[in-house]
C-alpha positions as CSV (number, residue, x, y, z in Angstrom):
1,M,-67.9,-55.8,6.8
2,F,-67.4,-56.5,3.3
3,P,-63.5,-58.0,3.4
4,L,-61.5,-54.9,2.4
5,F,-58.7,-56.2,1.9
6,R,-59.8,-59.5,-0.7
7,V,-60.9,-56.7,-3.0
8,L,-58.0,-54.6,-2.9
9,V,-55.0,-57.0,-2.9
10,P,-55.5,-58.9,-5.6
11,A,-56.6,-55.7,-8.2
12,S,-53.9,-54.0,-7.8
13,L,-51.1,-56.2,-7.4
14,F,-51.8,-57.3,-10.6
15,L,-50.0,-54.1,-11.6
16,L,-46.8,-55.6,-10.4
17,L,-47.0,-58.5,-12.6
18,L,-46.3,-55.6,-15.2
19,P,-42.9,-54.9,-15.4
20,I,-42.0,-56.3,-19.0
21,T,-44.6,-53.2,-20.2
22,V,-42.9,-50.4,-18.5
23,L,-39.5,-51.1,-18.8
24,A,-41.2,-51.2,-22.2
25,S,-42.1,-47.4,-22.4
26,G,-38.6,-46.3,-21.8
27,G,-39.1,-44.8,-18.6
28,G,-35.5,-46.2,-17.3
29,G,-33.9,-44.2,-20.4
30,E,-31.9,-47.2,-21.8
31,T,-34.1,-50.8,-22.1
32,L,-33.8,-54.1,-23.4
33,D,-36.4,-55.9,-26.1
34,L,-37.4,-58.8,-23.9
35,T,-40.5,-59.3,-26.0
36,K,-38.3,-62.4,-28.2
37,H,-35.8,-63.1,-24.9
38,T,-36.8,-66.0,-22.8
39,V,-37.6,-64.3,-19.6
40,G,-39.4,-62.9,-21.5
41,Y,-41.9,-65.7,-23.0
42,I,-40.9,-67.3,-19.0
43,S,-42.7,-64.2,-17.9
44,L,-45.9,-64.9,-20.1
45,L,-45.7,-68.2,-19.0
46,I,-46.4,-67.2,-15.7
47,F,-48.5,-64.5,-16.3
48,A,-50.6,-67.2,-16.8
49,I,-50.4,-69.9,-14.9
50,A,-51.0,-66.4,-12.0
51,Y,-54.4,-65.4,-13.7
52,L,-55.1,-69.6,-14.0
53,L,-54.9,-69.8,-10.1
54,V,-56.8,-66.6,-9.9
55,M,-59.5,-67.8,-11.1
56,A,-59.3,-71.5,-10.2
57,E,-60.0,-69.5,-6.5
58,E,-63.2,-71.5,-5.8
59,V,-62.2,-74.4,-6.3
60,T,-58.2,-75.0,-5.3
61,H,-59.4,-72.1,-2.6
62,L,-55.8,-70.3,-2.8
63,R,-56.3,-66.9,-2.0
64,K,-56.5,-64.5,-5.2
65,S,-53.0,-62.9,-3.4
66,K,-50.1,-65.2,-3.5
67,P,-50.4,-66.5,-6.7
68,V,-50.4,-62.4,-8.3
69,L,-48.0,-62.3,-5.3
70,M,-46.0,-65.0,-6.3
71,A,-45.4,-64.5,-9.9
72,A,-45.1,-61.0,-9.2
73,G,-42.2,-61.7,-7.3
74,I,-40.5,-64.2,-9.8
75,I,-41.3,-62.2,-12.7
76,W,-39.1,-58.9,-11.4
77,I,-36.0,-61.1,-9.8
78,L,-36.1,-62.3,-13.6
79,I,-36.0,-59.2,-15.6
80,A,-33.9,-57.4,-12.7
81,A,-31.2,-60.1,-13.1
82,V,-31.6,-59.9,-16.8
83,Y,-30.9,-55.9,-16.7
84,A,-28.2,-56.5,-14.1
85,S,-26.2,-58.2,-16.4
86,H,-26.3,-55.7,-19.3
87,D,-25.5,-52.9,-16.3
88,L,-29.0,-51.6,-16.4
89,P,-29.6,-52.0,-12.7
90,H,-31.0,-48.1,-13.0
91,A,-33.8,-49.0,-16.0
92,A,-34.8,-51.6,-13.4
93,E,-35.2,-49.5,-10.7
94,V,-37.3,-46.7,-12.6
95,A,-39.7,-49.6,-13.8
96,I,-39.7,-50.7,-10.0
97,R,-40.2,-47.2,-8.4
98,H,-43.2,-46.9,-11.4
99,N,-45.0,-49.5,-10.6
100,I,-45.0,-49.2,-6.7
101,L,-46.8,-45.7,-7.1
102,E,-49.3,-47.5,-9.7
103,Y,-49.9,-49.9,-6.9
104,A,-49.8,-47.2,-4.6
105,E,-52.5,-44.6,-6.8
106,L,-55.1,-47.8,-7.2
107,F,-54.4,-49.5,-3.9
108,F,-55.1,-46.2,-2.2
109,F,-58.4,-44.9,-4.0
110,L,-59.9,-48.6,-3.7
111,L,-59.0,-48.2,0.3
112,V,-61.6,-44.6,0.0
113,A,-64.0,-46.4,-1.9
114,M,-64.4,-48.8,0.1
115,T,-64.5,-46.6,3.0
116,Y,-67.1,-45.2,2.4
117,I,-68.8,-48.4,0.8
118,N,-68.3,-49.8,4.5
119,A,-69.0,-46.6,6.6
120,M,-73.0,-46.7,4.4
121,E,-73.6,-49.7,5.4
122,E,-72.3,-49.3,9.4
123,R,-75.1,-46.7,8.5
124,L,-77.2,-49.3,7.8
125,I,-78.1,-47.0,5.2
126,F,-78.1,-50.6,2.6
127,Q,-80.3,-52.3,4.9
128,T,-82.9,-49.8,4.7
129,L,-82.6,-49.5,1.2
130,R,-83.5,-52.9,1.4
131,T,-86.3,-53.2,3.0
132,R,-88.2,-50.2,0.9
133,L,-87.0,-52.1,-2.4
134,V,-89.1,-55.5,-0.7
135,T,-91.6,-53.4,0.6
136,A,-92.0,-51.6,-2.8
137,G,-93.0,-55.2,-3.8
138,L,-90.6,-55.4,-6.2
139,T,-89.3,-58.5,-8.3
140,Y,-85.7,-60.0,-8.7
141,R,-86.0,-59.5,-12.4
142,Q,-86.9,-56.1,-11.7
143,I,-84.5,-55.0,-9.1
144,F,-82.1,-56.8,-11.7
145,W,-83.0,-53.7,-14.2
146,I,-83.3,-51.3,-12.1
147,T,-79.1,-51.9,-10.8
148,G,-78.1,-52.5,-14.1
149,A,-79.2,-48.7,-15.5
150,L,-79.0,-46.6,-12.2
151,S,-75.2,-48.8,-13.1
152,F,-75.5,-47.1,-16.8
153,V,-76.6,-43.5,-15.7
154,I,-73.7,-43.1,-12.3
155,S,-70.8,-44.4,-14.3
156,P,-70.3,-41.9,-16.2
157,V,-70.0,-39.0,-13.1
158,A,-68.5,-41.6,-11.4
159,D,-65.7,-43.8,-11.5
160,N,-66.7,-47.1,-13.2
161,L,-65.3,-49.4,-10.6
162,T,-66.7,-47.3,-7.4
163,T,-70.2,-47.5,-9.2
164,A,-69.1,-51.2,-9.8
165,L,-68.5,-51.3,-6.4
166,L,-71.5,-49.1,-4.7
167,M,-74.0,-51.5,-7.0
168,C,-72.5,-54.7,-5.8
169,A,-73.2,-53.8,-2.0
170,V,-76.8,-52.9,-2.7
171,I,-76.8,-56.6,-4.9
172,M,-76.1,-58.4,-2.1
173,A,-77.6,-56.5,0.7
174,L,-80.3,-57.9,-1.4
175,G,-80.0,-60.9,-2.3
176,K,-78.5,-62.6,1.3
177,D,-79.6,-65.8,0.8
178,N,-80.0,-66.1,-3.6
179,K,-77.0,-66.9,-4.7
180,R,-77.2,-67.4,-8.3
181,F,-80.0,-64.0,-8.3
182,I,-75.7,-62.2,-6.7
183,L,-74.2,-63.5,-8.8
184,L,-76.2,-62.9,-12.6
185,A,-76.8,-59.1,-10.6
186,C,-73.2,-57.8,-9.7
187,I,-72.0,-59.0,-13.9
188,N,-75.2,-57.1,-15.2
189,I,-74.1,-54.6,-12.5
190,V,-70.0,-54.9,-14.3
191,V,-71.3,-54.2,-18.1
192,A,-73.6,-51.8,-17.6
193,A,-71.4,-49.5,-14.9
194,N,-68.0,-50.3,-18.4
195,A,-71.1,-49.7,-21.3
196,G,-71.9,-46.3,-19.2
197,G,-69.0,-45.0,-19.7
198,A,-68.1,-46.4,-22.8
199,F,-71.4,-45.1,-24.4
200,S,-71.2,-41.7,-22.5
201,P,-69.1,-38.5,-24.6
202,F,-68.3,-38.1,-19.8
203,G,-66.9,-41.4,-19.5
204,D,-63.4,-40.5,-20.6
205,I,-61.0,-39.3,-23.1
206,T,-61.6,-41.6,-25.5
207,T,-65.2,-41.9,-25.9
208,L,-65.2,-37.5,-26.5
209,M,-62.8,-38.6,-29.2
210,V,-65.3,-40.9,-30.8
211,W,-68.5,-38.7,-30.2
């Protein structure tokens, strides 16, 4: 079984680290410009520290969700305190509601995607695919390029994140005992999935406008 919440929580919780951006968008009516405020600089510093702790997970053995949750809570408290001191509590409330909605949308999207992948794994789809690819005599190098090409082609049709999750699950099933192969192949898949969406006019509205 895939470690579901190890994927869901850190990725989606980063949305909660962006209160200044939401408040600056004007969604809560009257807003304060905190870009040059002391709280703004402190928030950026806290964000950077949390990001570094997430990157150093393999060294610190600290779950990604812990520094992210802690940083998000501190930043929101700082922003709320500033707005409360200026008699603008409603603006902070609107920003919090907006971020919770963004978080929920991403969380449930990832939940559904991972549920499909877990269901496929439970029905031995990845194990069957692994067996067929191994019996076909494909080398790790060939599998590396095949999965990258498939990610590039699939990503314009499916979501980039869904494509990456699906193909990385295939890689993890194929190279269980080869961590170096899994690492390089997953990097290749992520790059290919993002490139596929960017190169295709069907990827998103931005690439359609460029085309």
